[in-house]
mmCIF entry with sequence, helices, sheets and N, C-alpha, C, O atoms, coordinates in Angstrom:
data_MODEL
# 
_entry.id   MODEL 
# 
_entity.id                         1 
_entity.type                       polymer 
_entity.pdbx_number_of_molecules   1 
# 
_entity_poly.entity_id                      1 
_entity_poly.type                           'polypeptide(L)' 
_entity_poly.nstd_linkage                   no 
_entity_poly.nstd_monomer                   no 
_entity_poly.pdbx_seq_one_letter_code       MDVNNGITQLKQFIVSNNIVGTSAGVCIALATKDGIQSLIGDVIAPSVSAGNAPHKP 
_entity_poly.pdbx_seq_one_letter_code_can   MDVNNGITQLKQFIVSNNIVGTSAGVCIALATKDGIQSLIGDVIAPSVSAGNAPHKP 
_entity_poly.pdbx_strand_id                 A 
# 
loop_
_entity_poly_seq.entity_id 
_entity_poly_seq.num 
_entity_poly_seq.mon_id 
_entity_poly_seq.hetero 
1 1  MET n 
1 2  ASP n 
1 3  VAL n 
1 4  ASN n 
1 5  ASN n 
1 6  GLY n 
1 7  ILE n 
1 8  THR n 
1 9  GLN n 
1 10 LEU n 
1 11 LYS n 
1 12 GLN n 
1 13 PHE n 
1 14 ILE n 
1 15 VAL n 
1 16 SER n 
1 17 ASN n 
1 18 ASN n 
1 19 ILE n 
1 20 VAL n 
1 21 GLY n 
1 22 THR n 
1 23 SER n 
1 24 ALA n 
1 25 GLY n 
1 26 VAL n 
1 27 CYS n 
1 28 ILE n 
1 29 ALA n 
1 30 LEU n 
1 31 ALA n 
1 32 THR n 
1 33 LYS n 
1 34 ASP n 
1 35 GLY n 
1 36 ILE n 
1 37 GLN n 
1 38 SER n 
1 39 LEU n 
1 40 ILE n 
1 41 GLY n 
1 42 ASP n 
1 43 VAL n 
1 44 ILE n 
1 45 ALA n 
1 46 PRO n 
1 47 SER n 
1 48 VAL n 
1 49 SER n 
1 50 ALA n 
1 51 GLY n 
1 52 ASN n 
1 53 ALA n 
1 54 PRO n 
1 55 HIS n 
1 56 LYS n 
1 57 PRO n 
# 
_struct_asym.id          A 
_struct_asym.entity_id   1 
# 
loop_
_struct_conf.conf_type_id 
_struct_conf.id 
_struct_conf.pdbx_PDB_helix_id 
_struct_conf.beg_label_comp_id 
_struct_conf.beg_label_asym_id 
_struct_conf.beg_label_seq_id 
_struct_conf.pdbx_beg_PDB_ins_code 
_struct_conf.end_label_comp_id 
_struct_conf.end_label_asym_id 
_struct_conf.end_label_seq_id 
_struct_conf.pdbx_end_PDB_ins_code 
_struct_conf.beg_auth_comp_id 
_struct_conf.beg_auth_asym_id 
_struct_conf.beg_auth_seq_id 
_struct_conf.end_auth_comp_id 
_struct_conf.end_auth_asym_id 
_struct_conf.end_auth_seq_id 
_struct_conf.pdbx_PDB_helix_class 
_struct_conf.details 
_struct_conf.pdbx_PDB_helix_length 
HELX_P HELX_P1 AA1 VAL A 3  ? SER A 16 ? VAL A 3  SER A 16 1 ? 14 
HELX_P HELX_P2 AA2 ILE A 19 ? LEU A 39 ? ILE A 19 LEU A 39 1 ? 21 
HELX_P HELX_P3 AA3 ILE A 40 ? ILE A 44 ? ILE A 40 ILE A 44 3 ? 5  
HELX_P HELX_P4 AA4 ALA A 45 ? SER A 49 ? ALA A 45 SER A 49 1 ? 5  
# 
_struct_conf_type.id          HELX_P 
_struct_conf_type.criteria    ? 
_struct_conf_type.reference   ? 
# 
loop_
_atom_site.group_PDB 
_atom_site.id 
_atom_site.type_symbol 
_atom_site.label_atom_id 
_atom_site.label_alt_id 
_atom_site.label_comp_id 
_atom_site.label_asym_id 
_atom_site.label_entity_id 
_atom_site.label_seq_id 
_atom_site.pdbx_PDB_ins_code 
_atom_site.Cartn_x 
_atom_site.Cartn_y 
_atom_site.Cartn_z 
_atom_site.occupancy 
_atom_site.B_iso_or_equiv 
_atom_site.pdbx_formal_charge 
_atom_site.auth_seq_id 
_atom_site.auth_comp_id 
_atom_site.auth_asym_id 
_atom_site.auth_atom_id 
_atom_site.pdbx_PDB_model_num 
ATOM 1   N N  . MET A 1 1  ? 132.873 22.298 139.923 1.00 0.00 ? 1  MET A N  1 
ATOM 2   C CA . MET A 1 1  ? 132.869 23.696 139.502 1.00 0.00 ? 1  MET A CA 1 
ATOM 3   C C  . MET A 1 1  ? 134.157 24.345 140.000 1.00 0.00 ? 1  MET A C  1 
ATOM 4   O O  . MET A 1 1  ? 134.422 24.350 141.202 1.00 0.00 ? 1  MET A O  1 
ATOM 5   N N  . ASP A 1 2  ? 134.940 24.880 139.106 1.00 0.00 ? 2  ASP A N  1 
ATOM 6   C CA . ASP A 1 2  ? 136.179 25.541 139.504 1.00 0.00 ? 2  ASP A CA 1 
ATOM 7   C C  . ASP A 1 2  ? 135.922 27.010 139.831 1.00 0.00 ? 2  ASP A C  1 
ATOM 8   O O  . ASP A 1 2  ? 134.823 27.524 139.624 1.00 0.00 ? 2  ASP A O  1 
ATOM 9   N N  . VAL A 1 3  ? 136.939 27.661 140.337 1.00 0.00 ? 3  VAL A N  1 
ATOM 10  C CA . VAL A 1 3  ? 136.799 29.041 140.807 1.00 0.00 ? 3  VAL A CA 1 
ATOM 11  C C  . VAL A 1 3  ? 136.466 29.992 139.656 1.00 0.00 ? 3  VAL A C  1 
ATOM 12  O O  . VAL A 1 3  ? 135.614 30.867 139.811 1.00 0.00 ? 3  VAL A O  1 
ATOM 13  N N  . ASN A 1 4  ? 137.116 29.837 138.520 1.00 0.00 ? 4  ASN A N  1 
ATOM 14  C CA . ASN A 1 4  ? 136.874 30.744 137.389 1.00 0.00 ? 4  ASN A CA 1 
ATOM 15  C C  . ASN A 1 4  ? 135.440 30.650 136.888 1.00 0.00 ? 4  ASN A C  1 
ATOM 16  O O  . ASN A 1 4  ? 134.838 31.663 136.532 1.00 0.00 ? 4  ASN A O  1 
ATOM 17  N N  . ASN A 1 5  ? 134.895 29.448 136.859 1.00 0.00 ? 5  ASN A N  1 
ATOM 18  C CA . ASN A 1 5  ? 133.511 29.277 136.421 1.00 0.00 ? 5  ASN A CA 1 
ATOM 19  C C  . ASN A 1 5  ? 132.560 29.944 137.410 1.00 0.00 ? 5  ASN A C  1 
ATOM 20  O O  . ASN A 1 5  ? 131.579 30.567 137.003 1.00 0.00 ? 5  ASN A O  1 
ATOM 21  N N  . GLY A 1 6  ? 132.841 29.819 138.703 1.00 0.00 ? 6  GLY A N  1 
ATOM 22  C CA . GLY A 1 6  ? 132.001 30.454 139.720 1.00 0.00 ? 6  GLY A CA 1 
ATOM 23  C C  . GLY A 1 6  ? 132.039 31.965 139.627 1.00 0.00 ? 6  GLY A C  1 
ATOM 24  O O  . GLY A 1 6  ? 131.009 32.627 139.756 1.00 0.00 ? 6  GLY A O  1 
ATOM 25  N N  . ILE A 1 7  ? 133.227 32.515 139.404 1.00 0.00 ? 7  ILE A N  1 
ATOM 26  C CA . ILE A 1 7  ? 133.367 33.970 139.275 1.00 0.00 ? 7  ILE A CA 1 
ATOM 27  C C  . ILE A 1 7  ? 132.656 34.452 138.013 1.00 0.00 ? 7  ILE A C  1 
ATOM 28  O O  . ILE A 1 7  ? 132.019 35.506 138.022 1.00 0.00 ? 7  ILE A O  1 
ATOM 29  N N  . THR A 1 8  ? 132.761 33.693 136.942 1.00 0.00 ? 8  THR A N  1 
ATOM 30  C CA . THR A 1 8  ? 132.080 34.056 135.700 1.00 0.00 ? 8  THR A CA 1 
ATOM 31  C C  . THR A 1 8  ? 130.570 34.065 135.894 1.00 0.00 ? 8  THR A C  1 
ATOM 32  O O  . THR A 1 8  ? 129.886 34.967 135.409 1.00 0.00 ? 8  THR A O  1 
ATOM 33  N N  . GLN A 1 9  ? 130.050 33.076 136.594 1.00 0.00 ? 9  GLN A N  1 
ATOM 34  C CA . GLN A 1 9  ? 128.610 33.035 136.855 1.00 0.00 ? 9  GLN A CA 1 
ATOM 35  C C  . GLN A 1 9  ? 128.178 34.198 137.747 1.00 0.00 ? 9  GLN A C  1 
ATOM 36  O O  . GLN A 1 9  ? 127.107 34.770 137.544 1.00 0.00 ? 9  GLN A O  1 
ATOM 37  N N  . LEU A 1 10 ? 129.002 34.551 138.730 1.00 0.00 ? 10 LEU A N  1 
ATOM 38  C CA . LEU A 1 10 ? 128.683 35.682 139.602 1.00 0.00 ? 10 LEU A CA 1 
ATOM 39  C C  . LEU A 1 10 ? 128.657 36.988 138.803 1.00 0.00 ? 10 LEU A C  1 
ATOM 40  O O  . LEU A 1 10 ? 127.749 37.801 138.977 1.00 0.00 ? 10 LEU A O  1 
ATOM 41  N N  . LYS A 1 11 ? 129.640 37.191 137.933 1.00 0.00 ? 11 LYS A N  1 
ATOM 42  C CA . LYS A 1 11 ? 129.665 38.391 137.090 1.00 0.00 ? 11 LYS A CA 1 
ATOM 43  C C  . LYS A 1 11 ? 128.427 38.457 136.201 1.00 0.00 ? 11 LYS A C  1 
ATOM 44  O O  . LYS A 1 11 ? 127.819 39.517 136.048 1.00 0.00 ? 11 LYS A O  1 
ATOM 45  N N  . GLN A 1 12 ? 128.060 37.318 135.618 1.00 0.00 ? 12 GLN A N  1 
ATOM 46  C CA . GLN A 1 12 ? 126.890 37.286 134.745 1.00 0.00 ? 12 GLN A CA 1 
ATOM 47  C C  . GLN A 1 12 ? 125.623 37.602 135.536 1.00 0.00 ? 12 GLN A C  1 
ATOM 48  O O  . GLN A 1 12 ? 124.748 38.308 135.036 1.00 0.00 ? 12 GLN A O  1 
ATOM 49  N N  . PHE A 1 13 ? 125.513 37.094 136.755 1.00 0.00 ? 13 PHE A N  1 
ATOM 50  C CA . PHE A 1 13 ? 124.352 37.373 137.599 1.00 0.00 ? 13 PHE A CA 1 
ATOM 51  C C  . PHE A 1 13 ? 124.270 38.863 137.927 1.00 0.00 ? 13 PHE A C  1 
ATOM 52  O O  . PHE A 1 13 ? 123.194 39.457 137.861 1.00 0.00 ? 13 PHE A O  1 
ATOM 53  N N  . ILE A 1 14 ? 125.408 39.466 138.279 1.00 0.00 ? 14 ILE A N  1 
ATOM 54  C CA . ILE A 1 14 ? 125.438 40.889 138.629 1.00 0.00 ? 14 ILE A CA 1 
ATOM 55  C C  . ILE A 1 14 ? 125.029 41.748 137.434 1.00 0.00 ? 14 ILE A C  1 
ATOM 56  O O  . ILE A 1 14 ? 124.264 42.699 137.591 1.00 0.00 ? 14 ILE A O  1 
ATOM 57  N N  . VAL A 1 15 ? 125.526 41.424 136.254 1.00 0.00 ? 15 VAL A N  1 
ATOM 58  C CA . VAL A 1 15 ? 125.208 42.207 135.061 1.00 0.00 ? 15 VAL A CA 1 
ATOM 59  C C  . VAL A 1 15 ? 123.759 41.993 134.631 1.00 0.00 ? 15 VAL A C  1 
ATOM 60  O O  . VAL A 1 15 ? 123.065 42.956 134.303 1.00 0.00 ? 15 VAL A O  1 
ATOM 61  N N  . SER A 1 16 ? 123.298 40.754 134.629 1.00 0.00 ? 16 SER A N  1 
ATOM 62  C CA . SER A 1 16 ? 121.951 40.473 134.110 1.00 0.00 ? 16 SER A CA 1 
ATOM 63  C C  . SER A 1 16 ? 120.851 40.980 135.032 1.00 0.00 ? 16 SER A C  1 
ATOM 64  O O  . SER A 1 16 ? 119.746 41.256 134.565 1.00 0.00 ? 16 SER A O  1 
ATOM 65  N N  . ASN A 1 17 ? 121.121 41.110 136.323 1.00 0.00 ? 17 ASN A N  1 
ATOM 66  C CA . ASN A 1 17 ? 120.097 41.567 137.261 1.00 0.00 ? 17 ASN A CA 1 
ATOM 67  C C  . ASN A 1 17 ? 120.273 43.027 137.675 1.00 0.00 ? 17 ASN A C  1 
ATOM 68  O O  . ASN A 1 17 ? 119.580 43.503 138.574 1.00 0.00 ? 17 ASN A O  1 
ATOM 69  N N  . ASN A 1 18 ? 121.191 43.735 137.028 1.00 0.00 ? 18 ASN A N  1 
ATOM 70  C CA . ASN A 1 18 ? 121.433 45.161 137.283 1.00 0.00 ? 18 ASN A CA 1 
ATOM 71  C C  . ASN A 1 18 ? 121.654 45.439 138.769 1.00 0.00 ? 18 ASN A C  1 
ATOM 72  O O  . ASN A 1 18 ? 121.067 46.361 139.335 1.00 0.00 ? 18 ASN A O  1 
ATOM 73  N N  . ILE A 1 19 ? 122.501 44.634 139.382 1.00 0.00 ? 19 ILE A N  1 
ATOM 74  C CA . ILE A 1 19 ? 122.793 44.778 140.806 1.00 0.00 ? 19 ILE A CA 1 
ATOM 75  C C  . ILE A 1 19 ? 123.478 46.113 141.083 1.00 0.00 ? 19 ILE A C  1 
ATOM 76  O O  . ILE A 1 19 ? 123.215 46.734 142.113 1.00 0.00 ? 19 ILE A O  1 
ATOM 77  N N  . VAL A 1 20 ? 124.344 46.562 140.188 1.00 0.00 ? 20 VAL A N  1 
ATOM 78  C CA . VAL A 1 20 ? 125.069 47.820 140.398 1.00 0.00 ? 20 VAL A CA 1 
ATOM 79  C C  . VAL A 1 20 ? 124.100 48.996 140.390 1.00 0.00 ? 20 VAL A C  1 
ATOM 80  O O  . VAL A 1 20 ? 124.195 49.884 141.237 1.00 0.00 ? 20 VAL A O  1 
ATOM 81  N N  . GLY A 1 21 ? 123.178 49.008 139.451 1.00 0.00 ? 21 GLY A N  1 
ATOM 82  C CA . GLY A 1 21 ? 122.197 50.089 139.392 1.00 0.00 ? 21 GLY A CA 1 
ATOM 83  C C  . GLY A 1 21 ? 121.291 50.108 140.602 1.00 0.00 ? 21 GLY A C  1 
ATOM 84  O O  . GLY A 1 21 ? 120.971 51.172 141.132 1.00 0.00 ? 21 GLY A O  1 
ATOM 85  N N  . THR A 1 22 ? 120.878 48.932 141.040 1.00 0.00 ? 22 THR A N  1 
ATOM 86  C CA . THR A 1 22 ? 120.025 48.845 142.224 1.00 0.00 ? 22 THR A CA 1 
ATOM 87  C C  . THR A 1 22 ? 120.771 49.326 143.460 1.00 0.00 ? 22 THR A C  1 
ATOM 88  O O  . THR A 1 22 ? 120.213 50.059 144.276 1.00 0.00 ? 22 THR A O  1 
ATOM 89  N N  . SER A 1 23 ? 122.019 48.921 143.602 1.00 0.00 ? 23 SER A N  1 
ATOM 90  C CA . SER A 1 23 ? 122.823 49.350 144.754 1.00 0.00 ? 23 SER A CA 1 
ATOM 91  C C  . SER A 1 23 ? 123.032 50.860 144.745 1.00 0.00 ? 23 SER A C  1 
ATOM 92  O O  . SER A 1 23 ? 122.961 51.503 145.793 1.00 0.00 ? 23 SER A O  1 
ATOM 93  N N  . ALA A 1 24 ? 123.286 51.422 143.582 1.00 0.00 ? 24 ALA A N  1 
ATOM 94  C CA . ALA A 1 24 ? 123.461 52.874 143.487 1.00 0.00 ? 24 ALA A CA 1 
ATOM 95  C C  . ALA A 1 24 ? 122.171 53.596 143.857 1.00 0.00 ? 24 ALA A C  1 
ATOM 96  O O  . ALA A 1 24 ? 122.209 54.616 144.545 1.00 0.00 ? 24 ALA A O  1 
ATOM 97  N N  . GLY A 1 25 ? 121.047 53.084 143.413 1.00 0.00 ? 25 GLY A N  1 
ATOM 98  C CA . GLY A 1 25 ? 119.765 53.692 143.755 1.00 0.00 ? 25 GLY A CA 1 
ATOM 99  C C  . GLY A 1 25 ? 119.488 53.659 145.238 1.00 0.00 ? 25 GLY A C  1 
ATOM 100 O O  . GLY A 1 25 ? 118.976 54.627 145.802 1.00 0.00 ? 25 GLY A O  1 
ATOM 101 N N  . VAL A 1 26 ? 119.823 52.548 145.876 1.00 0.00 ? 26 VAL A N  1 
ATOM 102 C CA . VAL A 1 26 ? 119.624 52.429 147.325 1.00 0.00 ? 26 VAL A CA 1 
ATOM 103 C C  . VAL A 1 26 ? 120.525 53.413 148.063 1.00 0.00 ? 26 VAL A C  1 
ATOM 104 O O  . VAL A 1 26 ? 120.086 54.050 149.020 1.00 0.00 ? 26 VAL A O  1 
ATOM 105 N N  . CYS A 1 27 ? 121.769 53.545 147.634 1.00 0.00 ? 27 CYS A N  1 
ATOM 106 C CA . CYS A 1 27 ? 122.694 54.493 148.280 1.00 0.00 ? 27 CYS A CA 1 
ATOM 107 C C  . CYS A 1 27 ? 122.195 55.931 148.137 1.00 0.00 ? 27 CYS A C  1 
ATOM 108 O O  . CYS A 1 27 ? 122.262 56.706 149.091 1.00 0.00 ? 27 CYS A O  1 
ATOM 109 N N  . ILE A 1 28 ? 121.704 56.287 146.971 1.00 0.00 ? 28 ILE A N  1 
ATOM 110 C CA . ILE A 1 28 ? 121.183 57.641 146.760 1.00 0.00 ? 28 ILE A CA 1 
ATOM 111 C C  . ILE A 1 28 ? 119.956 57.884 147.627 1.00 0.00 ? 28 ILE A C  1 
ATOM 112 O O  . ILE A 1 28 ? 119.801 58.960 148.205 1.00 0.00 ? 28 ILE A O  1 
ATOM 113 N N  . ALA A 1 29 ? 119.085 56.885 147.717 1.00 0.00 ? 29 ALA A N  1 
ATOM 114 C CA . ALA A 1 29 ? 117.881 57.034 148.539 1.00 0.00 ? 29 ALA A CA 1 
ATOM 115 C C  . ALA A 1 29 ? 118.233 57.213 150.010 1.00 0.00 ? 29 ALA A C  1 
ATOM 116 O O  . ALA A 1 29 ? 117.631 58.043 150.690 1.00 0.00 ? 29 ALA A O  1 
ATOM 117 N N  . LEU A 1 30 ? 119.195 56.448 150.508 1.00 0.00 ? 30 LEU A N  1 
ATOM 118 C CA . LEU A 1 30 ? 119.600 56.583 151.912 1.00 0.00 ? 30 LEU A CA 1 
ATOM 119 C C  . LEU A 1 30 ? 120.243 57.943 152.175 1.00 0.00 ? 30 LEU A C  1 
ATOM 120 O O  . LEU A 1 30 ? 119.992 58.554 153.214 1.00 0.00 ? 30 LEU A O  1 
ATOM 121 N N  . ALA A 1 31 ? 121.065 58.419 151.249 1.00 0.00 ? 31 ALA A N  1 
ATOM 122 C CA . ALA A 1 31 ? 121.687 59.730 151.422 1.00 0.00 ? 31 ALA A CA 1 
ATOM 123 C C  . ALA A 1 31 ? 120.640 60.840 151.408 1.00 0.00 ? 31 ALA A C  1 
ATOM 124 O O  . ALA A 1 31 ? 120.738 61.796 152.177 1.00 0.00 ? 31 ALA A O  1 
ATOM 125 N N  . THR A 1 32 ? 119.647 60.718 150.544 1.00 0.00 ? 32 THR A N  1 
ATOM 126 C CA . THR A 1 32 ? 118.573 61.710 150.490 1.00 0.00 ? 32 THR A CA 1 
ATOM 127 C C  . THR A 1 32 ? 117.777 61.711 151.783 1.00 0.00 ? 32 THR A C  1 
ATOM 128 O O  . THR A 1 32 ? 117.456 62.773 152.317 1.00 0.00 ? 32 THR A O  1 
ATOM 129 N N  . LYS A 1 33 ? 117.459 60.529 152.287 1.00 0.00 ? 33 LYS A N  1 
ATOM 130 C CA . LYS A 1 33 ? 116.713 60.408 153.542 1.00 0.00 ? 33 LYS A CA 1 
ATOM 131 C C  . LYS A 1 33 ? 117.485 61.052 154.690 1.00 0.00 ? 33 LYS A C  1 
ATOM 132 O O  . LYS A 1 33 ? 116.906 61.784 155.493 1.00 0.00 ? 33 LYS A O  1 
ATOM 133 N N  . ASP A 1 34 ? 118.781 60.784 154.771 1.00 0.00 ? 34 ASP A N  1 
ATOM 134 C CA . ASP A 1 34 ? 119.599 61.385 155.825 1.00 0.00 ? 34 ASP A CA 1 
ATOM 135 C C  . ASP A 1 34 ? 119.658 62.900 155.684 1.00 0.00 ? 34 ASP A C  1 
ATOM 136 O O  . ASP A 1 34 ? 119.616 63.618 156.682 1.00 0.00 ? 34 ASP A O  1 
ATOM 137 N N  . GLY A 1 35 ? 119.754 63.387 154.458 1.00 0.00 ? 35 GLY A N  1 
ATOM 138 C CA . GLY A 1 35 ? 119.785 64.833 154.236 1.00 0.00 ? 35 GLY A CA 1 
ATOM 139 C C  . GLY A 1 35 ? 118.494 65.505 154.660 1.00 0.00 ? 35 GLY A C  1 
ATOM 140 O O  . GLY A 1 35 ? 118.520 66.573 155.272 1.00 0.00 ? 35 GLY A O  1 
ATOM 141 N N  . ILE A 1 36 ? 117.373 64.893 154.342 1.00 0.00 ? 36 ILE A N  1 
ATOM 142 C CA . ILE A 1 36 ? 116.079 65.460 154.736 1.00 0.00 ? 36 ILE A CA 1 
ATOM 143 C C  . ILE A 1 36 ? 115.922 65.442 156.248 1.00 0.00 ? 36 ILE A C  1 
ATOM 144 O O  . ILE A 1 36 ? 115.454 66.417 156.835 1.00 0.00 ? 36 ILE A O  1 
ATOM 145 N N  . GLN A 1 37 ? 116.311 64.334 156.885 1.00 0.00 ? 37 GLN A N  1 
ATOM 146 C CA . GLN A 1 37 ? 116.203 64.257 158.344 1.00 0.00 ? 37 GLN A CA 1 
ATOM 147 C C  . GLN A 1 37 ? 117.095 65.292 159.022 1.00 0.00 ? 37 GLN A C  1 
ATOM 148 O O  . GLN A 1 37 ? 116.700 65.881 160.028 1.00 0.00 ? 37 GLN A O  1 
ATOM 149 N N  . SER A 1 38 ? 118.283 65.517 158.488 1.00 0.00 ? 38 SER A N  1 
ATOM 150 C CA . SER A 1 38 ? 119.174 66.528 159.056 1.00 0.00 ? 38 SER A CA 1 
ATOM 151 C C  . SER A 1 38 ? 118.596 67.925 158.882 1.00 0.00 ? 38 SER A C  1 
ATOM 152 O O  . SER A 1 38 ? 118.660 68.745 159.798 1.00 0.00 ? 38 SER A O  1 
ATOM 153 N N  . LEU A 1 39 ? 118.037 68.197 157.721 1.00 0.00 ? 39 LEU A N  1 
ATOM 154 C CA . LEU A 1 39 ? 117.427 69.501 157.474 1.00 0.00 ? 39 LEU A CA 1 
ATOM 155 C C  . LEU A 1 39 ? 116.283 69.749 158.449 1.00 0.00 ? 39 LEU A C  1 
ATOM 156 O O  . LEU A 1 39 ? 116.179 70.832 159.024 1.00 0.00 ? 39 LEU A O  1 
ATOM 157 N N  . ILE A 1 40 ? 115.438 68.764 158.632 1.00 0.00 ? 40 ILE A N  1 
ATOM 158 C CA . ILE A 1 40 ? 114.307 68.923 159.547 1.00 0.00 ? 40 ILE A CA 1 
ATOM 159 C C  . ILE A 1 40 ? 114.798 69.076 160.984 1.00 0.00 ? 40 ILE A C  1 
ATOM 160 O O  . ILE A 1 40 ? 114.316 69.940 161.716 1.00 0.00 ? 40 ILE A O  1 
ATOM 161 N N  . GLY A 1 41 ? 115.751 68.242 161.387 1.00 0.00 ? 41 GLY A N  1 
ATOM 162 C CA . GLY A 1 41 ? 116.218 68.273 162.767 1.00 0.00 ? 41 GLY A CA 1 
ATOM 163 C C  . GLY A 1 41 ? 117.042 69.495 163.119 1.00 0.00 ? 41 GLY A C  1 
ATOM 164 O O  . GLY A 1 41 ? 116.979 69.973 164.252 1.00 0.00 ? 41 GLY A O  1 
ATOM 165 N N  . ASP A 1 42 ? 117.819 70.013 162.165 1.00 0.00 ? 42 ASP A N  1 
ATOM 166 C CA . ASP A 1 42 ? 118.739 71.112 162.460 1.00 0.00 ? 42 ASP A CA 1 
ATOM 167 C C  . ASP A 1 42 ? 118.194 72.494 162.105 1.00 0.00 ? 42 ASP A C  1 
ATOM 168 O O  . ASP A 1 42 ? 118.622 73.488 162.691 1.00 0.00 ? 42 ASP A O  1 
ATOM 169 N N  . VAL A 1 43 ? 117.264 72.576 161.164 1.00 0.00 ? 43 VAL A N  1 
ATOM 170 C CA . VAL A 1 43 ? 116.800 73.882 160.692 1.00 0.00 ? 43 VAL A CA 1 
ATOM 171 C C  . VAL A 1 43 ? 115.319 74.101 160.983 1.00 0.00 ? 43 VAL A C  1 
ATOM 172 O O  . VAL A 1 43 ? 114.944 75.089 161.614 1.00 0.00 ? 43 VAL A O  1 
ATOM 173 N N  . ILE A 1 44 ? 114.502 73.199 160.532 1.00 0.00 ? 44 ILE A N  1 
ATOM 174 C CA . ILE A 1 44 ? 113.056 73.431 160.594 1.00 0.00 ? 44 ILE A CA 1 
ATOM 175 C C  . ILE A 1 44 ? 112.513 73.270 162.011 1.00 0.00 ? 44 ILE A C  1 
ATOM 176 O O  . ILE A 1 44 ? 111.786 74.141 162.488 1.00 0.00 ? 44 ILE A O  1 
ATOM 177 N N  . ALA A 1 45 ? 112.846 72.182 162.690 1.00 0.00 ? 45 ALA A N  1 
ATOM 178 C CA . ALA A 1 45 ? 112.304 71.945 164.032 1.00 0.00 ? 45 ALA A CA 1 
ATOM 179 C C  . ALA A 1 45 ? 112.713 73.030 165.029 1.00 0.00 ? 45 ALA A C  1 
ATOM 180 O O  . ALA A 1 45 ? 111.854 73.485 165.785 1.00 0.00 ? 45 ALA A O  1 
ATOM 181 N N  . PRO A 1 46 ? 113.979 73.474 165.077 1.00 0.00 ? 46 PRO A N  1 
ATOM 182 C CA . PRO A 1 46 ? 114.320 74.546 166.025 1.00 0.00 ? 46 PRO A CA 1 
ATOM 183 C C  . PRO A 1 46 ? 113.603 75.866 165.733 1.00 0.00 ? 46 PRO A C  1 
ATOM 184 O O  . PRO A 1 46 ? 113.229 76.583 166.660 1.00 0.00 ? 46 PRO A O  1 
ATOM 185 N N  . SER A 1 47 ? 113.410 76.189 164.458 1.00 0.00 ? 47 SER A N  1 
ATOM 186 C CA . SER A 1 47 ? 112.727 77.448 164.153 1.00 0.00 ? 47 SER A CA 1 
ATOM 187 C C  . SER A 1 47 ? 111.248 77.372 164.515 1.00 0.00 ? 47 SER A C  1 
ATOM 188 O O  . SER A 1 47 ? 110.663 78.381 164.911 1.00 0.00 ? 47 SER A O  1 
ATOM 189 N N  . VAL A 1 48 ? 110.643 76.220 164.390 1.00 0.00 ? 48 VAL A N  1 
ATOM 190 C CA . VAL A 1 48 ? 109.239 76.068 164.769 1.00 0.00 ? 48 VAL A CA 1 
ATOM 191 C C  . VAL A 1 48 ? 109.100 76.126 166.283 1.00 0.00 ? 48 VAL A C  1 
ATOM 192 O O  . VAL A 1 48 ? 108.187 76.772 166.799 1.00 0.00 ? 48 VAL A O  1 
ATOM 193 N N  . SER A 1 49 ? 109.997 75.457 166.997 1.00 0.00 ? 49 SER A N  1 
ATOM 194 C CA . SER A 1 49 ? 109.893 75.446 168.458 1.00 0.00 ? 49 SER A CA 1 
ATOM 195 C C  . SER A 1 49 ? 110.253 76.803 169.059 1.00 0.00 ? 49 SER A C  1 
ATOM 196 O O  . SER A 1 49 ? 109.805 77.122 170.161 1.00 0.00 ? 49 SER A O  1 
ATOM 197 N N  . ALA A 1 50 ? 111.050 77.604 168.359 1.00 0.00 ? 50 ALA A N  1 
ATOM 198 C CA . ALA A 1 50 ? 111.415 78.931 168.854 1.00 0.00 ? 50 ALA A CA 1 
ATOM 199 C C  . ALA A 1 50 ? 110.377 79.980 168.473 1.00 0.00 ? 50 ALA A C  1 
ATOM 200 O O  . ALA A 1 50 ? 110.483 81.133 168.893 1.00 0.00 ? 50 ALA A O  1 
ATOM 201 N N  . GLY A 1 51 ? 109.399 79.606 167.703 1.00 0.00 ? 51 GLY A N  1 
ATOM 202 C CA . GLY A 1 51 ? 108.368 80.548 167.291 1.00 0.00 ? 51 GLY A CA 1 
ATOM 203 C C  . GLY A 1 51 ? 108.768 81.411 166.124 1.00 0.00 ? 51 GLY A C  1 
ATOM 204 O O  . GLY A 1 51 ? 108.149 82.450 165.889 1.00 0.00 ? 51 GLY A O  1 
ATOM 205 N N  . ASN A 1 52 ? 109.784 81.015 165.385 1.00 0.00 ? 52 ASN A N  1 
ATOM 206 C CA . ASN A 1 52 ? 110.256 81.811 164.253 1.00 0.00 ? 52 ASN A CA 1 
ATOM 207 C C  . ASN A 1 52 ? 109.740 81.300 162.920 1.00 0.00 ? 52 ASN A C  1 
ATOM 208 O O  . ASN A 1 52 ? 110.258 81.683 161.871 1.00 0.00 ? 52 ASN A O  1 
ATOM 209 N N  . ALA A 1 53 ? 108.756 80.464 162.940 1.00 0.00 ? 53 ALA A N  1 
ATOM 210 C CA . ALA A 1 53 ? 108.217 79.941 161.690 1.00 0.00 ? 53 ALA A CA 1 
ATOM 211 C C  . ALA A 1 53 ? 107.485 81.055 160.956 1.00 0.00 ? 53 ALA A C  1 
ATOM 212 O O  . ALA A 1 53 ? 106.845 81.896 161.588 1.00 0.00 ? 53 ALA A O  1 
ATOM 213 N N  . PRO A 1 54 ? 107.570 81.072 159.644 1.00 0.00 ? 54 PRO A N  1 
ATOM 214 C CA . PRO A 1 54 ? 106.865 82.113 158.894 1.00 0.00 ? 54 PRO A CA 1 
ATOM 215 C C  . PRO A 1 54 ? 105.356 81.962 159.069 1.00 0.00 ? 54 PRO A C  1 
ATOM 216 O O  . PRO A 1 54 ? 104.822 80.853 159.058 1.00 0.00 ? 54 PRO A O  1 
ATOM 217 N N  . HIS A 1 55 ? 104.688 83.092 159.230 1.00 0.00 ? 55 HIS A N  1 
ATOM 218 C CA . HIS A 1 55 ? 103.244 83.088 159.429 1.00 0.00 ? 55 HIS A CA 1 
ATOM 219 C C  . HIS A 1 55 ? 102.549 83.472 158.137 1.00 0.00 ? 55 HIS A C  1 
ATOM 220 O O  . HIS A 1 55 ? 103.029 84.326 157.391 1.00 0.00 ? 55 HIS A O  1 
ATOM 221 N N  . LYS A 1 56 ? 101.426 82.840 157.878 1.00 0.00 ? 56 LYS A N  1 
ATOM 222 C CA . LYS A 1 56 ? 100.632 83.197 156.702 1.00 0.00 ? 56 LYS A CA 1 
ATOM 223 C C  . LYS A 1 56 ? 99.773  84.407 157.042 1.00 0.00 ? 56 LYS A C  1 
ATOM 224 O O  . LYS A 1 56 ? 99.218  84.485 158.138 1.00 0.00 ? 56 LYS A O  1 
ATOM 225 N N  . PRO A 1 57 ? 99.661  85.347 156.115 1.00 0.00 ? 57 PRO A N  1 
ATOM 226 C CA . PRO A 1 57 ? 98.852  86.553 156.395 1.00 0.00 ? 57 PRO A CA 1 
ATOM 227 C C  . PRO A 1 57 ? 97.372  86.245 156.451 1.00 0.00 ? 57 PRO A C  1 
ATOM 228 O O  . PRO A 1 57 ? 96.561  87.144 156.675 1.00 0.00 ? 57 PRO A O  1 
# 
């Protein structure tokens, strides 16, 4: 098996199994998770611990 044949097979595997789409989805999910954790840690948790959470009537 020469190098060009191996690269061609790798390209075909990436395209046929939608590796790019899966990788993009994983990156978006990780960024969303980090954003939610930052929001909770920097905004919501301090306001709850300081007693500034909105109260229901």
